[in-house]
C-alpha positions in Angstrom: 74.2 74.7 118.5 76.5 76.2 121.1 74.1 78.1 123.4 76.2 81.2 123.5 76.0 81.4 119.7 72.4 80.4 119.4 71.3 83.4 121.5 72.4 85.7 118.7 70.7 83.8 115.8 67.4 85.7 115.9 69.3 89.0 115.5 71.0 87.9 112.2 69.6 89.2 108.9 68.5 86.8 106.2 71.5 85.1 104.5 71.4 86.8 101.1 73.7 88.2 98.4 71.1 89.5 96.0 71.8 93.1 96.9 75.6 93.2 97.2 75.8 96.9 98.0 73.3 96.5 100.9 75.4 93.6 102.3 78.6 95.7 102.0 77.0 98.5 103.9 75.8 96.1 106.6 79.2 94.6 107.0 80.8 98.1 107.3 78.4 99.1 110.0 79.0 95.8 111.9 82.8 96.0 111.7 82.8 99.6 112.8 81.4 98.6 116.2 84.0 95.9 116.9 87.2 97.0 118.6 90.5 96.0 117.0 93.6 94.7 118.9 96.4 96.9 117.8 98.2 97.6 121.1 102.0 97.2 120.7 101.9 97.0 116.9 102.5 99.3 114.0 99.6 99.5 111.4 100.3 100.8 107.9 98.2 101.2 104.8 99.9 100.7 101.4 99.1 100.1 97.8 100.8 97.1 96.3 100.5 97.4 92.5 97.2 99.2 93.1 96.0 96.5 95.6 95.2 98.1 99.0 96.8 96.3 101.9 96.9 97.0 105.6 100.0 95.7 107.3 100.1 94.8 111.0 103.6 94.6 112.6 103.6 93.4 116.2 106.6 94.3 118.3 109.3 91.6 117.6 107.2 90.2 114.7 108.4 86.8 113.4 107.2 85.6 110.0 104.6 87.0 107.6 101.0 86.0 107.1 99.1 87.1 103.9 95.5 87.3 105.1 92.5 87.3 102.8 89.1 88.3 104.2 85.8 86.5 103.8 82.6 87.8 102.3 81.7 85.5 99.4 84.3 87.3 97.2 81.7 90.1 97.1 82.0 92.1 100.3 84.7 93.3 102.6 87.9 95.2 102.5 90.9 96.1 104.7 88.7 98.4 106.8 86.0 95.9 107.6 88.6 93.2 108.2 90.5 95.4 110.7 89.0 93.8 113.8 89.9 90.3 112.6 93.2 90.9 110.9 94.5 92.7 114.0 93.5 89.7 116.1 95.4 87.3 113.9 98.5 89.5 114.2 98.1 90.0 118.0 97.8 86.3 118.6 100.3 84.9 116.1 103.0 87.5 116.7 103.6 87.6 112.9 103.4 90.5 110.5 100.0 90.3 108.9 99.3 91.7 105.4 95.5 92.1 105.0 94.7 92.1 101.3 91.9 94.4 99.9 91.4 92.3 96.7 88.9 93.4 94.0 85.4 92.2 94.5 82.8 90.4 92.4 80.4 90.8 90.7 82.1 93.9 89.3 85.5 92.1 89.2 84.9 88.3 88.8 87.5 85.6 88.9 90.5 85.8 88.4 90.7 89.4 89.7 90.8 88.6 93.4 93.4 85.8 92.9 95.5 88.1 90.7 95.5 90.7 93.4 96.4 88.2 96.1 99.2 86.9 93.9 100.7 90.3 93.4 100.8 90.8 97.2 102.4 87.4 97.6 105.1 88.3 95.1 105.6 91.7 96.8 105.8 90.1 100.3 108.4 87.6 99.1 110.6 90.5 97.8 110.1 92.7 100.9 109.6 90.3 103.9 112.5 90.2 106.4 112.5 86.4 106.0 111.0 85.4 102.6 111.1 81.7 103.6 108.6 82.3 106.5 105.5 83.3 104.6 102.0 81.8 105.3 98.8 82.3 103.4 95.6 82.4 105.3 92.0 83.4 105.2 88.4 82.9 106.2 85.6 81.7 103.9 86.2 83.1 100.4 89.6 84.2 101.7 90.4 80.7 102.7 89.6 79.6 99.1 91.9 82.3 97.8 94.7 81.1 100.2 94.3 77.5 98.9 94.4 78.7 95.3 97.6 80.7 96.0 99.3 77.5 97.1 98.2 75.7 93.9 99.4 78.6 91.7 102.7 79.0 93.5 103.4 75.2 93.1 102.4 75.2 89.4 104.3 78.3 88.5 107.3 77.8 90.7 106.4 80.9 92.5 107.4 82.1 96.0 107.8 79.4 98.6 104.8 79.2 100.9 105.6 77.8 104.4 102.0 77.1 105.5 98.3 77.5 104.6 95.6 78.2 107.1 92.1 77.7 105.6 89.3 78.8 108.0 85.9 77.5 106.8 87.1 78.0 103.2 85.0 78.2 100.0 86.6 75.5 97.9 83.9 73.8 95.7 81.5 75.6 93.4 79.6 72.4 92.7 77.8 72.4 96.1 77.2 68.7 95.9 78.3 67.6 99.4 75.8 66.6 102.1 76.3 69.9 104.1 76.0 72.0 100.9 72.7 70.3 99.9 71.1 70.2 103.4 72.1 73.4 105.2 69.4 75.7 103.6 68.4 77.5 106.8 71.7 78.0 108.6 72.5 81.5 110.0 74.7 83.9 108.1 75.6 81.5 105.3 73.4 78.8 103.7 73.1 76.9 100.4 71.3 79.8 98.6 73.9 82.4 99.6 76.7 80.0 98.7 75.2 79.6 95.3 74.9 83.3 94.8 78.5 83.9 95.9 79.9 81.4 93.4 77.7 82.8 90.6 79.0 86.4 91.4 82.6 85.2 91.7 82.7 83.0 88.5 80.7 85.5 86.4 79.4 82.9 84.1 82.8 81.3 83.5 83.5 77.6 84.1 85.3 77.0 87.3 89.0 76.1 87.2 91.0 74.7 90.2 92.4 78.2 90.8 88.8 79.4 91.3 87.5 76.3 93.1 90.6 74.4 94.6 88.5 71.3 95.3 88.5 70.8 91.5 92.3 70.3 91.5 93.2 66.7 90.6 96.6 66.9 92.1 97.1 68.2 95.7 100.7 66.9 96.1 103.7 69.1 97.0 101.5 71.7 98.7 102.4 73.4 102.0 101.3 71.9 105.3 97.7 73.0 106.2 95.4 73.9 109.0 91.8 73.6 108.1 88.9 74.6 110.3 85.3 73.8 109.6 82.0 74.8 111.3 79.4 72.2 112.1 76.4 74.1 110.7 78.1 75.4 107.5 77.5 74.5 103.9 81.3 74.4 103.4 81.8 71.9 106.2 82.0 68.7 104.1 84.1 70.2 101.3 86.5 71.4 104.0 86.8 68.0 105.5 87.1 66.3 102.1 89.8 68.7 101.0 91.7 68.0 104.2 91.5 64.2 103.6 92.7 64.6 100.0 95.6 66.7 101.2 96.5 63.9 103.7 96.2 61.3 101.0 98.7 63.4 98.9 101.3 63.3 101.7 100.6 66.9 102.8 100.6 67.4 106.6 97.2 68.6 107.8 95.7 69.7 111.1 91.8 69.5 110.8 89.6 71.0 113.4 85.8 70.6 113.1 84.3 73.0 115.6 81.1 71.6 117.1 78.1 73.8 117.7 79.4 76.6 115.4 78.1 78.1 112.2 79.8 79.9 109.3 81.4 83.1 110.6 80.2 82.6 114.1 83.7 83.4 115.5 82.7 87.1 114.9 80.5 86.7 118.0 83.5 87.4 120.3 81.6 87.0 123.6 81.3 83.3 123.0 83.9 81.1 124.6 84.2 79.0 121.4 84.9 82.1 119.4 87.7 83.1 121.8 89.1 79.6 121.5 89.0 79.7 117.7 91.0 83.0 117.5 93.5 81.6 120.1 94.0 78.5 118.0 94.5 80.5 114.8 97.3 82.4 116.5 98.9 79.4 118.0 98.8 77.4 114.8 100.4 80.3 112.8 103.0 80.9 115.6 104.1 77.3 115.4 104.1 77.1 111.6 106.3 80.2 111.4 108.7 79.3 114.2 
């Protein structure tokens, strides 16, 4: 493990989603102590068909990014995502719409995807350039971004220019090597992944819109950037999805970050975390050029 990251591991709580309310409170306290990067940009809170969004508009913004937060589909909102969504906007130079989708287990699938879809439709109607829209997200949010591209393709929805999937949750089956063997990894492990999927699916069978890795056809999807973490249960499903996209003639940039774990980019003092955020910004800037 990257030594700058490893130093923090003893401070991490046990990876667990048994008590969702407790985890929500922990994330709120953690996020409150992390500064945002909002210099030179306008920040606005709106409701889009009852879906809370926080919009970041850097000076001279070019293109639009619909950003879905992580949290196992169970925790997080536009407030806890403020430090991260602001960084995506600051580094990409794009308008970023951070989506406060409904959370499981109170609102299982397809509530979160329905909310993200409503925001996509709204953004297409209101963006300065509706042909320059990317969907992006971390973890559960990355899974939602992938699902949006499938739904937009299947339903002839708004055109999506690009998809950025950062350590995305894509496969509820948890049968890959990393999903089976990473049982003690910090922040996110097999047990927590299993809990997240159970909360999200709410006892329903998974469809490709819930778990995009189940989609049989990945053709005609937007170009993708996929980032995986070395010590993450999602690692192998991320890499497998990238390969399947390539085999379906979809352009893919895949970056496997050595020495990292799921969500470790939140440890901003580490050089590798700084490089991850810089790359997210650069990739989106290029994609929306």
